[in-house]
Residue, then its C-alpha position, 0 to 999 in steps of 0.5 A: m035490798a031493793k028498797r035500799n038501792y032505791i033510797l041510794t039512787a034517790l039520794f044520788l038524784i037529789s044530790g045531782m039536782g042540788f049540784g046542778q042548782f048550785i053551780g050556774k051554767d056560766g063558765v065563771s061558776k063552773a071555774l069556781f067549782y073546780l077551783q074549790k076542788n083544786e082541779l086547776d086544769s078544769s078550772k082554767k078551761y071554764i075560766d077561759e070560756a068565761i072571758l070569751d062569753t059576752s055575758t061574763s067577759e066584763l065582770p070583775k069576778t071573771w078576771y079575778y078568778r082567772v088571776l087566781i087560777y093562772k097564778d096557782l097553775y104557775k106555782a104548780n107547773e111553771k115556777d122555774n120557767f123565767d118566761s112562764p106564759l101562765r104567770q104573764n096571763a095572770a099579770d095581764a088578767l090583773n091589769k084587766l081586773s084593775q080596769l073593771d073593779l070600780t067598786n074595789e070589791f077584789t082590791e085587797s086580794s088582787q093587790k096581794m097577788m100583784v105583789y106576789l107575782a111582782s116578786t117572782f119577776y124581780n127574782d127572775a130578773a136577778r137570776s138572769l142578770n148575766p152577760n147572755s140574758y141581761n136584756k131579758a133581765i131588764e124585761r122582767y124587772n120592768k114587769y116587776k115595776q108595772l105590777m108594783t105600780l099597779a098594786k100601788s106599792g111602788g114607793d120604793l121603786i126609785q131605790q130599786d131602780v138604782k139597785f138594779y141598774l147598778a147591779l146591771a152596769s157592774m156586771l156588764n163592766q166586769n164582763l168587759e174587763q174579764t174578756n179584755k174586750k175593747d168594745s166601744t159599743k159595750l162600753n157605751e152601754v155601761k156608761n149609759v146604764y150608770e148615766s141612767v142611775l145618775k138621772i135618778d140619783p145624781n148623788n150616787g157615789s158608786a155611779n159617779y165613781s165608776l164613770g170617773i174610773i171608766y173615762y180615766n181608764e180609757s185615757a190610760d189605756i190609750i197612753n199605755n199603748l201609744d207608739y211614740d215613734m208615730d209622727l207628731e201630728q198623730l201623737n198630738k191627736y191622741q194626746d188631745i183625745c186623752t185630755e178630753l177623756f181626763l176632762k170627762a172623768l173629772p166631774y164625776m171624781n169631783k162629785c165623789y170628793e164632794l160626797k166623801y165617797n170612797l175617799k182614798e180611791t177618789l183622791l188617788g183618782l183626782n191625783n192621777i187625772y190632774h197628773g194626766l192634765n199636767d196640772t201640777e198644782k192640783e196633782e200636788l194638792y190631792k197627793n198631799e191630802l191623800k198622804a194625810l188621809e193615809l197617816q190619819n188611818k194608820 
């Protein structure tokens, strides 16, 4: 029995020597060892030490494993946290890795992690696109774009921008309508978002139509709430404001007409705008075209 215990002790000592020889003394090696055992907290401890150690802090592998560890910790512990510090640390580490990995040793794997983390930022941006947290949604969307650009997978980002900002403007506009608030600051914010879409895609029918309707509705609201007992000078002032708003709506509706976007509603919009501008000739033109379209669709 004593001999057997001796053999077991010897094997343990040999195993321990092998363990010590296999694992380097640096933080990266220790972090990798615990990562392979899926002991993420221990792995995190040592990779955090490694980035503070001048002998390992500028090695691409240090930052690669930091990404991997923090990404896995995020998936395990903070997947539902829209402001996850673990995810942000992983994203920052990816940025650092891209600067250090001059031989592209980790490019393929790191790009996959970039796309994965980017998708989580995008999904969280979409889920937080509401009146109470839309500024956070914009931040998360921008982080999505940064990672996709870093991954060199940004080919469709222009269309993603259009899609996201149309959703943002629509949400803000609907909220204004539902709350029935005449908040000029909020309304200007909606206009600016639609304008940002048109800077990217001048032929976007939805943005053009929405801006045309917003300016038209502003004018219509003033007209509907006019007190016609006010003095003539004041009345003329409001009429001038309405005319200016109709003229602002006009180019957007004309663009929709050119694009044949939402044609029935666009013709109705043009008819109403020219009615507001007292241009009976063009009002009649679009009224007749609208009638012809309705007959055609019967």
